[in-house]
C-alpha positions in Angstrom: 45.7 58.1 56.2 45.3 59.3 52.6 48.3 61.6 52.9 50.4 58.8 54.2 49.4 56.4 51.4 50.2 59.1 48.8 53.5 59.8 50.4 54.4 56.1 50.6 53.5 55.5 46.9 55.7 58.4 45.9 58.6 57.0 48.0 58.0 53.6 46.5 58.3 54.9 43.0 61.3 57.2 43.6 63.3 55.7 46.4 62.7 52.0 46.2 63.5 51.9 42.5 67.0 53.1 43.3 67.4 51.3 46.6 71.2 51.3 46.7 73.1 54.5 47.3 74.9 56.5 44.6 78.7 56.6 44.8 81.0 58.9 42.9 84.3 57.6 44.3 83.6 53.9 43.7 86.9 53.6 41.9 88.6 54.4 45.3 86.6 51.5 46.9 85.1 49.1 44.4 84.5 46.6 47.2 81.4 48.6 48.1 79.9 47.6 44.8 81.7 44.3 43.9 82.6 41.6 46.5 85.0 40.0 44.1 87.6 42.6 45.2 87.7 41.2 48.7 91.3 40.3 49.6 92.7 41.8 46.4 95.6 43.8 48.0 98.6 42.7 50.0 97.3 44.2 53.2 94.4 44.5 55.6 92.5 47.1 53.6 90.0 49.3 55.3 87.9 52.0 53.6 85.4 54.5 55.1 83.2 56.9 53.3 80.4 59.4 53.7 78.2 61.0 51.0 75.9 64.0 51.5 73.7 64.1 48.5 71.7 67.1 47.1 72.7 69.8 49.6 69.8 72.2 50.2 67.0 69.6 49.9 65.5 68.6 53.2 65.8 64.9 54.1 68.0 64.2 51.0 70.1 61.0 51.1 73.0 60.6 53.4 75.2 57.5 53.2 78.0 56.2 55.4 79.9 53.0 54.8 82.8 50.9 56.0 84.6 48.0 54.2 87.5 45.8 55.4 89.2 42.8 53.8 92.4 40.7 53.9 94.0 38.1 51.6 94.3 34.5 53.0 96.2 31.4 52.0 93.7 28.8 53.1 95.1 26.2 50.7 98.6 26.0 52.3 100.0 26.1 55.8 98.0 28.0 58.3 101.3 29.5 59.5 101.5 31.7 56.4 97.8 32.5 56.1 97.5 36.2 55.3 101.1 36.3 54.1 102.2 39.3 52.1 103.0 36.9 49.3 99.3 37.0 48.4 97.4 39.9 46.8 98.8 42.6 44.6 100.3 46.0 45.0 98.9 48.7 42.8 101.6 50.1 40.4 102.3 53.7 41.0 104.9 54.3 38.3 105.9 52.9 34.9 108.7 51.0 36.7 106.1 49.5 39.1 104.0 48.4 36.1 107.0 46.8 34.3 107.9 44.8 37.5 104.3 43.9 38.3 103.4 40.3 39.1 99.9 38.9 39.5 99.1 37.1 42.8 99.2 33.4 43.4 95.8 31.7 43.9 94.3 32.9 47.2 91.2 33.6 49.2 89.9 36.9 50.5 87.5 37.5 53.4 86.0 40.8 54.5 83.0 42.7 55.7 80.9 45.7 54.6 78.6 48.0 56.5 76.3 50.6 54.9 73.9 53.0 56.5 71.7 55.1 54.2 69.1 57.6 55.2 66.5 59.2 52.9 63.7 61.1 54.5 61.8 58.8 56.8 63.4 55.7 55.3 66.6 54.2 56.9 68.4 51.2 55.4 71.3 49.5 57.3 73.1 46.6 55.6 75.8 44.4 57.0 77.5 41.7 54.9 80.3 39.2 55.2 82.2 39.0 51.9 84.4 36.3 50.3 86.4 36.0 47.1 88.7 33.5 45.4 91.4 34.9 43.2 92.8 32.8 40.3 96.2 33.3 38.8 96.2 33.9 35.0 99.8 33.8 34.0 102.1 36.5 35.3 100.0 39.5 34.4 96.4 39.0 35.5 94.1 37.6 38.1 90.4 36.6 37.8 88.3 36.7 41.0 84.8 35.6 41.9 83.1 37.0 45.0 80.0 36.8 47.1 78.6 38.9 49.9 75.8 37.8 52.2 74.1 39.3 55.2 71.0 41.2 56.3 69.3 44.6 55.7 67.2 46.4 58.2 64.8 48.8 56.4 62.8 51.1 58.6 60.1 53.6 57.9 60.0 56.3 60.7 56.4 57.6 60.8 57.0 60.1 63.7 57.9 62.9 61.3 55.0 62.3 58.9 51.7 64.2 58.9 48.5 62.2 59.0 44.9 63.3 58.7 44.1 61.2 61.7 46.7 61.6 64.5 45.4 58.3 66.0 46.0 56.3 62.9 47.2 52.8 64.0 50.0 53.0 61.5 51.9 55.4 63.7 51.5 53.6 67.0 55.0 52.1 67.0 56.8 55.1 65.5 58.9 53.0 63.2 57.9 50.1 60.9 60.8 47.7 60.3 61.5 45.1 57.6 64.4 42.6 57.8 65.5 41.1 54.5 68.4 38.9 53.4 71.0 40.5 51.3 73.1 38.6 48.7 75.6 40.1 46.2 77.7 38.4 43.5 80.6 39.6 41.3 83.6 38.9 39.2 86.7 41.0 38.5 89.5 40.6 36.0 92.6 42.8 36.8 96.2 43.4 36.0 98.8 46.1 36.2 97.0 48.4 33.8 93.5 47.2 33.3 90.4 46.1 35.1 87.0 44.7 34.1 84.2 43.5 36.3 80.6 43.1 36.9 78.3 42.6 39.9 74.7 42.0 41.0 73.4 43.6 44.2 70.3 42.4 45.9 70.1 39.0 44.2 67.3 38.0 46.6 64.2 40.1 45.7 62.2 40.4 48.9 58.8 42.1 49.1 58.6 45.1 51.5 55.5 45.6 53.5 54.9 48.6 55.8 51.8 47.5 57.7 50.3 46.2 54.5 50.0 49.8 53.1 51.2 48.8 49.7 51.6 45.4 48.0 53.7 47.0 45.1 56.9 47.7 47.0 59.7 45.1 46.6 63.5 45.0 46.4 65.0 45.0 42.9 68.4 43.7 41.6 71.0 46.3 40.7 73.4 45.3 37.8 76.9 46.9 37.5 79.5 46.6 34.7 82.8 48.5 34.9 86.1 48.6 33.0 89.2 50.9 32.7 92.7 51.1 31.4 95.7 53.0 32.9 98.1 54.7 30.4 101.5 55.9 31.7 103.0 59.1 30.4 106.7 59.1 31.3 107.7 57.5 34.6 105.4 59.2 37.1 102.1 60.3 35.4 99.2 58.1 34.5 95.8 58.6 32.9 93.0 56.1 33.7 89.8 56.5 31.7 87.0 54.2 32.8 83.3 53.5 32.5 80.6 52.3 34.8 77.2 51.0 33.5 74.3 50.4 35.8 70.9 48.9 35.2 68.0 48.9 37.7 64.6 47.8 36.3 62.4 49.3 35.0 64.6 52.4 34.4 66.9 52.8 31.3 70.5 51.9 31.4 72.7 54.6 33.0 76.4 55.1 32.9 79.3 57.1 34.3 82.3 58.2 32.3 85.4 58.8 34.4 89.0 60.1 34.0 91.7 60.0 36.7 95.1 61.7 36.4 97.6 60.6 39.0 101.2 61.6 39.9 102.7 58.4 41.4 99.4 58.1 43.2 100.8 60.6 45.7 98.0 62.8 44.5 95.4 62.7 41.8 92.6 64.7 40.2 89.7 63.5 38.0 86.3 64.2 36.5 83.1 62.2 35.9 79.9 62.5 34.0 76.8 60.6 35.1 74.2 60.4 32.3 71.4 63.0 32.8 72.4 63.5 36.4 75.7 65.2 37.3 79.2 66.4 36.4 81.8 65.6 39.1 85.3 66.8 40.1 87.4 64.5 42.2 90.8 64.9 44.0 92.8 62.8 46.5 96.2 62.0 47.9 98.2 59.1 49.4 100.8 58.9 52.1 103.4 56.1 52.2 101.0 53.7 50.5 99.3 53.4 53.8 96.8 56.2 54.1 94.8 57.7 51.3 91.9 60.2 51.2 89.6 61.5 48.5 86.9 64.1 47.9 84.3 64.4 45.2 81.8 67.2 44.4 78.8 66.5 42.1 77.2 69.4 40.2 73.6 68.4 39.3 72.4 68.8 35.7 69.0 67.1 36.2 65.7 68.9 36.9 66.7 69.3 40.6 69.6 71.5 39.8 67.6 74.6 40.7 67.0 73.5 44.3 70.3 71.9 45.2 73.9 73.2 45.4 75.4 69.7 44.7 76.6 66.6 46.5 79.8 66.0 48.6 81.5 62.7 49.1 84.6 61.8 51.2 86.6 58.6 51.4 89.4 57.6 53.8 91.5 54.4 53.3 94.0 52.7 55.5 96.3 49.7 54.6 97.9 47.8 57.5 
């Protein structure tokens, strides 16, 4: 029992403090972090991703996710609900930027599904998301969003070593917690800029694994992000951006990013995460309907001697 208690306390300090997964390609799918982007684009927008973190470390985090959303005109005739008149199209060239129009007021609905495995701990979260997008003149929109659902957090004890093999803690094999999940966000966006913030895990539920520890609880995650796209000539754009994140009681962390795109047909980029990793990113788009991206993280923290890095893949489809 002592070994299990020690292991659990270590997990509580290391894993539960950062309860939400890391993402390197969040700029390709900001919906996974901020529900205010739900229904932002003129399409049924579906994104799928997979992240394999810290290759070479046994039981390191593995994350898979799916998001989907659609714009809706719930204020007008139901015959044109979901019309292509609502939502925006991302500008790919300087000409697209010059002819850009913000969207009329509209709603967005969607869903998100995340499965994250770290050692014996598995977290599965399913949310319904909603956002309302306000028209701010011809050049910008401001949206407010909420996501609500449930998280299933399981501790699988079958792979753990106990001093007493008959310890009652392991009789069921897996100890499960069900917790409500609520996320909030806002997003200001136009043809060349974006600025937004979100809070994940607004509801802070205590986590109890057979009353082993009274100190484990969910914590809120705070995100703030912004960026600006510069066009060079007709087809090439540069987008520097920053993401700041705060999870108590740890210090503020941030990512610095740069994306270089050619008509968004293909793009490359780089990222620096404070005291954690350097990343290289690349991706491509086909007919504005299909896009795919890949990121590789090179660790610069103390674990760099035992891991060869992290891989992340994203696939997007617009109908």
